[in-house]
C-alpha positions in Angstrom: 53.1 90.2 93.2 51.2 91.7 90.5 54.2 90.4 88.1 54.1 86.7 89.5 49.9 86.0 89.4 50.0 86.2 85.7 53.1 83.7 85.3 51.1 81.2 87.6 47.9 82.1 85.3 50.3 82.1 81.8 51.6 78.4 82.7 48.3 76.7 83.7 46.8 78.0 80.3 49.8 76.7 78.7 48.5 73.3 80.2 45.3 73.3 80.0 45.5 74.1 76.0 47.1 70.7 75.8 44.7 68.8 78.0 42.1 68.8 75.0 44.0 67.5 72.7 45.5 64.9 74.8 42.1 63.8 75.9 41.0 63.7 71.6 44.2 61.2 71.8 43.2 59.2 74.7 39.7 58.7 73.0 41.0 57.6 70.4 42.9 54.8 71.8 40.5 54.0 73.9 38.0 53.2 70.7 40.7 50.9 69.0 41.1 48.8 72.3 37.5 48.8 73.1 37.0 47.5 69.2 39.6 44.4 70.1 38.1 43.7 74.1 34.6 43.6 72.2 35.7 40.6 70.3 37.6 39.2 73.2 34.1 39.3 74.9 32.8 37.2 71.8 35.0 35.2 71.5 35.0 34.3 75.4 31.7 35.6 77.2 33.7 35.3 80.4 35.6 38.3 79.9 33.0 41.6 79.8 34.0 44.9 78.3 33.9 48.0 80.9 32.8 50.8 79.4 32.6 53.3 82.5 36.3 54.6 81.7 35.6 58.7 82.0 37.4 59.2 84.9 40.7 57.8 82.8 39.9 60.7 80.3 39.6 63.0 83.4 43.2 61.9 84.4 44.8 61.5 81.5 44.0 64.8 80.2 45.1 65.9 84.1 48.7 64.8 83.6 52.1 65.3 81.3 53.7 62.3 81.9 53.3 58.9 79.5 52.3 56.6 82.0 50.7 53.6 81.1 46.9 53.1 81.8 44.8 50.7 83.6 42.2 49.0 81.7 40.1 46.9 83.8 38.7 43.6 82.0 35.5 41.8 84.3 35.8 38.0 84.7 32.1 37.3 84.8 31.5 34.8 88.0 29.5 35.5 91.1 31.6 37.1 92.8 29.5 36.8 96.2 29.7 33.2 95.7 33.5 32.7 95.8 35.1 31.1 98.7 37.9 34.5 99.9 40.6 32.6 101.5 43.7 34.7 102.8 46.9 34.3 102.6 48.0 36.0 106.0 46.5 38.0 108.6 46.4 42.1 107.3 47.1 45.0 109.9 44.9 47.4 110.6 45.1 50.2 108.2 47.8 48.3 106.0 45.5 46.7 103.3 44.1 43.5 103.3 46.1 40.6 102.9 46.4 39.0 99.6 43.5 36.3 98.7 42.7 33.3 96.9 39.2 32.9 94.7 38.0 29.6 95.7 35.1 28.3 93.5 32.4 26.1 95.4 31.2 23.1 94.0 27.7 24.2 94.7 28.1 27.3 93.5 25.5 29.5 91.5 25.4 28.6 87.9 28.5 31.0 86.6 30.6 28.7 88.7 29.6 25.4 87.6 30.4 26.7 83.9 34.1 28.0 85.1 36.5 26.0 82.9 39.3 24.6 83.9 41.3 26.6 81.8 41.2 29.3 84.7 40.7 27.0 87.8 44.0 25.1 89.8 42.8 22.5 91.4 44.3 22.2 94.7 44.2 19.4 97.5 44.2 22.3 100.5 40.8 23.8 98.8 38.4 21.0 100.9 35.7 19.3 100.0 33.6 22.0 98.4 35.9 23.6 96.9 36.4 22.9 93.1 39.4 25.1 93.0 40.6 28.3 93.0 41.0 30.8 89.9 44.4 31.4 89.4 45.5 35.1 88.3 48.1 33.4 86.0 45.8 31.2 84.0 43.4 33.8 83.6 45.9 35.8 82.0 47.3 33.7 79.9 43.5 32.6 78.3 43.1 36.2 78.1 46.4 36.9 76.4 45.5 34.4 73.9 42.1 36.0 73.3 43.7 39.5 73.0 46.3 37.9 70.2 43.3 36.8 68.3 41.0 39.4 68.5 44.4 41.8 67.2 44.5 39.5 64.3 40.8 39.9 63.6 40.4 43.8 64.0 43.3 44.5 61.6 42.2 41.5 59.0 38.7 43.0 59.1 40.0 46.4 58.6 38.2 47.6 62.1 41.0 49.4 63.5 43.3 51.9 61.9 46.2 50.3 60.3 49.5 50.4 62.5 47.4 51.2 65.3 48.1 48.2 67.4 50.0 45.4 67.2 49.9 42.1 68.7 53.6 41.7 69.0 53.7 44.6 71.4 51.5 42.5 73.9 53.7 41.8 77.1 52.4 39.4 79.8 53.7 40.8 83.3 52.9 39.0 86.4 49.8 41.1 87.0 48.6 42.7 83.9 48.9 42.7 80.1 50.9 45.3 78.4 49.7 46.5 75.2 50.7 49.5 72.8 48.4 51.4 70.8 48.9 54.5 68.2 46.8 57.4 68.6 47.9 59.8 65.5 51.4 60.6 66.7 51.0 59.7 70.3 51.1 56.1 72.1 49.5 55.2 74.9 50.4 52.1 76.7 47.8 50.1 78.2 47.9 47.6 81.1 45.0 45.5 80.7 44.1 44.0 83.9 41.7 41.0 84.7 39.4 41.6 87.5 37.4 40.1 89.7 34.4 42.9 91.7 33.0 42.1 94.5 31.5 44.2 97.3 34.0 45.2 100.0 34.0 47.7 102.9 36.8 50.4 103.1 36.8 51.2 107.3 39.8 53.5 107.3 37.4 55.9 104.7 34.3 55.5 107.1 36.3 57.9 110.1 34.8 61.4 110.0 38.1 62.9 109.6 38.1 62.2 106.2 34.8 63.7 105.2 35.6 67.5 105.7 37.5 67.9 102.7 35.5 66.3 99.7 31.9 67.0 99.1 29.1 66.0 101.4 28.1 62.2 100.9 30.6 61.6 98.1 32.7 59.4 100.3 29.8 57.4 101.5 28.9 57.4 98.2 32.3 56.3 96.6 33.3 53.3 99.3 29.6 52.0 98.8 30.6 50.6 95.4 31.8 47.3 94.3 35.9 47.2 94.8 37.7 45.0 92.2 40.3 42.6 93.1 43.4 42.3 90.5 45.8 39.5 90.7 48.6 39.9 92.9 50.9 37.0 91.8 50.2 33.3 90.3 47.8 32.4 92.6 46.5 35.6 94.6 44.3 38.9 94.5 44.2 41.7 96.1 42.0 44.3 96.4 42.9 47.3 93.5 42.2 51.1 95.3 43.3 52.4 91.7 39.7 53.3 90.9 38.5 54.7 94.1 41.2 56.9 94.3 40.3 58.1 91.0 36.9 58.7 91.9 38.0 60.5 95.2 40.0 63.0 92.2 37.1 63.4 90.5 35.1 64.6 93.7 37.9 66.7 94.2 37.2 68.1 91.2 33.9 68.9 91.6 34.7 71.6 94.3 35.4 75.2 93.6 39.3 76.3 93.9 42.6 74.9 92.2 42.6 71.3 93.6 43.3 70.1 90.5 45.2 73.0 88.9 47.3 72.4 91.4 48.1 69.1 90.8 49.0 69.8 86.9 51.0 72.0 87.6 53.0 69.9 89.9 52.9 66.8 87.4 54.4 68.9 84.5 57.1 70.5 86.9 57.9 66.7 88.0 58.2 65.7 84.3 59.9 68.3 82.9 62.0 70.1 86.0 62.3 67.3 88.9 62.7 64.0 85.9 64.3 65.6 83.3 61.5 66.0 80.6 60.7 62.0 81.9 64.7 60.5 81.5 65.3 60.1 85.1 63.4 58.5 87.9 61.7 60.1 90.1 57.9 60.6 91.3 54.8 59.6 89.5 51.2 60.9 88.9 49.9 58.7 91.5 51.9 60.1 94.6 51.5 63.6 93.6 47.7 62.5 93.4 48.2 61.0 97.3 49.7 64.3 97.9 46.7 66.4 96.9 44.0 63.6 98.7 46.7 64.3 102.1 46.6 68.0 101.5 42.5 68.3 100.8 42.0 66.3 103.6 44.5 68.3 105.9 43.3 71.8 104.6 39.5 71.0 104.2 38.5 74.8 103.8 37.2 76.2 100.3 39.3 79.4 100.9 42.2 77.4 101.1 42.3 76.2 97.7 40.8 80.1 96.0 44.1 81.2 94.6 46.1 79.1 92.8 49.3 80.0 94.0 48.4 79.0 97.4 47.2 75.8 96.1 50.4 74.8 94.6 52.3 75.4 97.7 50.0 73.7 100.0 50.8 71.0 97.9 54.3 71.4 98.3 54.4 71.4 101.9 52.9 68.5 102.1 55.0 67.0 99.8 58.5 68.7 101.0 57.5 67.4 104.7 56.8 63.4 103.2 60.2 63.7 101.6 61.4 64.5 104.1 60.4 62.3 106.8 60.2 59.5 103.9 57.0 58.4 104.4 54.3 59.5 101.8 51.1 56.9 103.3 48.7 55.0 101.1 45.2 57.2 101.3 43.4 54.3 102.0 46.2 52.1 104.0 47.9 54.7 105.8 50.3 52.4 106.9 51.6 52.0 103.6 54.4 53.8 102.6 54.4 54.9 99.3 58.3 55.9 99.0 59.4 52.7 100.6 59.8 50.6 97.3 60.0 53.3 94.9 63.7 53.3 94.8 64.4 57.4 94.8 67.3 59.3 96.2 64.9 61.2 98.3 67.6 63.5 99.7 68.2 64.6 96.0 64.4 65.0 95.2 63.9 66.9 98.2 66.7 69.3 97.0 64.8 69.6 93.5 61.7 70.2 95.0 62.7 72.6 97.7 64.9 74.5 94.9 61.5 75.1 93.1 59.4 75.9 96.5 62.1 79.0 96.7 62.3 79.7 93.3 59.9 78.7 90.6 60.2 80.8 87.9 62.4 78.7 86.4 60.9 75.5 86.3 57.4 77.7 84.8 59.4 79.5 82.3 57.1 78.0 78.6 59.9 79.6 76.7 64.1 80.2 76.8 63.4 83.8 76.9 59.8 83.9 78.6 61.6 85.7 81.9 65.2 87.1 83.2 67.6 86.2 85.3 68.1 85.6 88.8 64.4 85.9 90.3 64.5 86.2 94.0 63.6 83.9 96.3 60.7 82.8 97.6 60.9 81.2 101.0 63.3 82.3 104.0 65.7 80.3 106.1 63.4 79.9 108.9 60.3 78.3 106.5 63.6 75.8 105.5 64.1 75.0 108.8 60.8 74.4 109.6 60.3 72.1 106.5 63.3 69.9 107.5 62.2 69.4 111.3 61.3 65.4 111.8 57.4 64.9 111.8 57.5 62.9 114.4 55.7 65.2 117.0 51.7 65.3 115.7 51.6 68.7 115.9 53.4 69.4 113.6 50.8 68.2 111.5 48.2 70.6 112.8 46.4 73.3 110.7 48.2 76.1 112.4 51.7 74.5 111.4 50.9 74.6 108.0 49.7 78.5 108.4 52.6 79.4 109.7 54.7 77.4 106.4 52.2 79.5 104.2 51.6 83.0 106.2 53.5 86.1 105.7 53.1 86.9 109.0 56.0 88.9 111.2 57.3 85.0 112.7 58.3 83.8 108.9 58.8 85.7 106.2 57.4 84.1 103.0 57.2 86.9 100.1 54.6 86.1 97.3 52.6 83.4 98.9 49.5 84.1 99.7 48.5 83.8 103.5 45.9 81.5 104.6 42.7 82.6 106.2 42.5 83.1 110.0 41.0 80.2 112.4 39.6 80.7 115.5 40.5 77.3 117.0 43.1 75.5 115.1 42.8 71.9 115.8 45.8 69.0 114.9 44.6 66.9 112.1 45.2 63.5 113.2 46.2 61.8 110.3 47.5 58.4 110.2 50.9 57.6 108.7 51.7 61.1 108.1 52.6 61.7 112.0 55.8 59.1 111.9 58.6 59.5 109.9 60.5 56.3 108.7 
């Protein structure tokens, strides 16, 4: 044990040493993008600049992978006066249905000034509706503005030569993709037009979610405005990206190694499970969701007091989700994040389990750092438990995880710190996590 603990800490220090540099790279790239967006606002005041992006920098520094970053561009509109027309009924816990945003003929002044270039006139809207704000038209207008702003900023010397090029601007169905160079690193930003509106999140208002987060944090986060983002050419949907990032930031304010465990698994995922990003696999968003669930299933501060134990708590949740083929969305648990990922879950499970059994190979900083043939970490008893179907809710009781992580007589789990004793373990009812495929 005395040999293994420094290994985990050494690996974490290597990740942290790169975090400051990544944060600086993000800051430089963000400054370039904000300069462009400020000129977009100058050309068309309907598009606002969102300066509250400290959470994105925090999240970018946490991770190893180079996945695109989402940048919200709010549309100036009186959102509460918009007519929300749902495209279909949504089941409880499955998220709100896609909707259309209608502009009333008798709306507030911003609606009366809303130009036809972003409105889609439809006979279905009724006499009181001027038309609907069409995401496809908003994206088209925003793309033209971004091209003009990039050209202007380059010609006026407002951005560093070579930092961005309008040719890299790609229009997708739900966003605009732009490459921004920051020194030797190139960051892809997904620019997403948004409409902000006050919307409740009933799923998170249940008491069982409160115990794993700082007191009052969930209520404070869900009381803020939600962002409606493009879902198709005509429809919008509620985005949970910002909300989940806020929840991640709330976990960072707690003592313990929650975020450290996430950083370690993200780097192992990128370097080992995805072969340096060359193979398809789990994303940072998947692992972030695993941490949010683990924080709910393991609310006690002592569960996260030791680094290695924190990592294994994440691994237990991840392995169970891979075994059942179901990683529920944290806000809408009926939505399975693994269902449309196109992943070979069996092969991925084997890689994750191999790391859980023998992590030294993946924690190697240099080829000469460790010798060969490290001992296995978990026995056959734990492997059998991890492969059991999770149709029985009792498997998700805290006591079940205690067995997986404990060094008790029933299951030999060497070098994994024991969970603290609990006098009256109660099953944690987590929607979606209780039912496999």
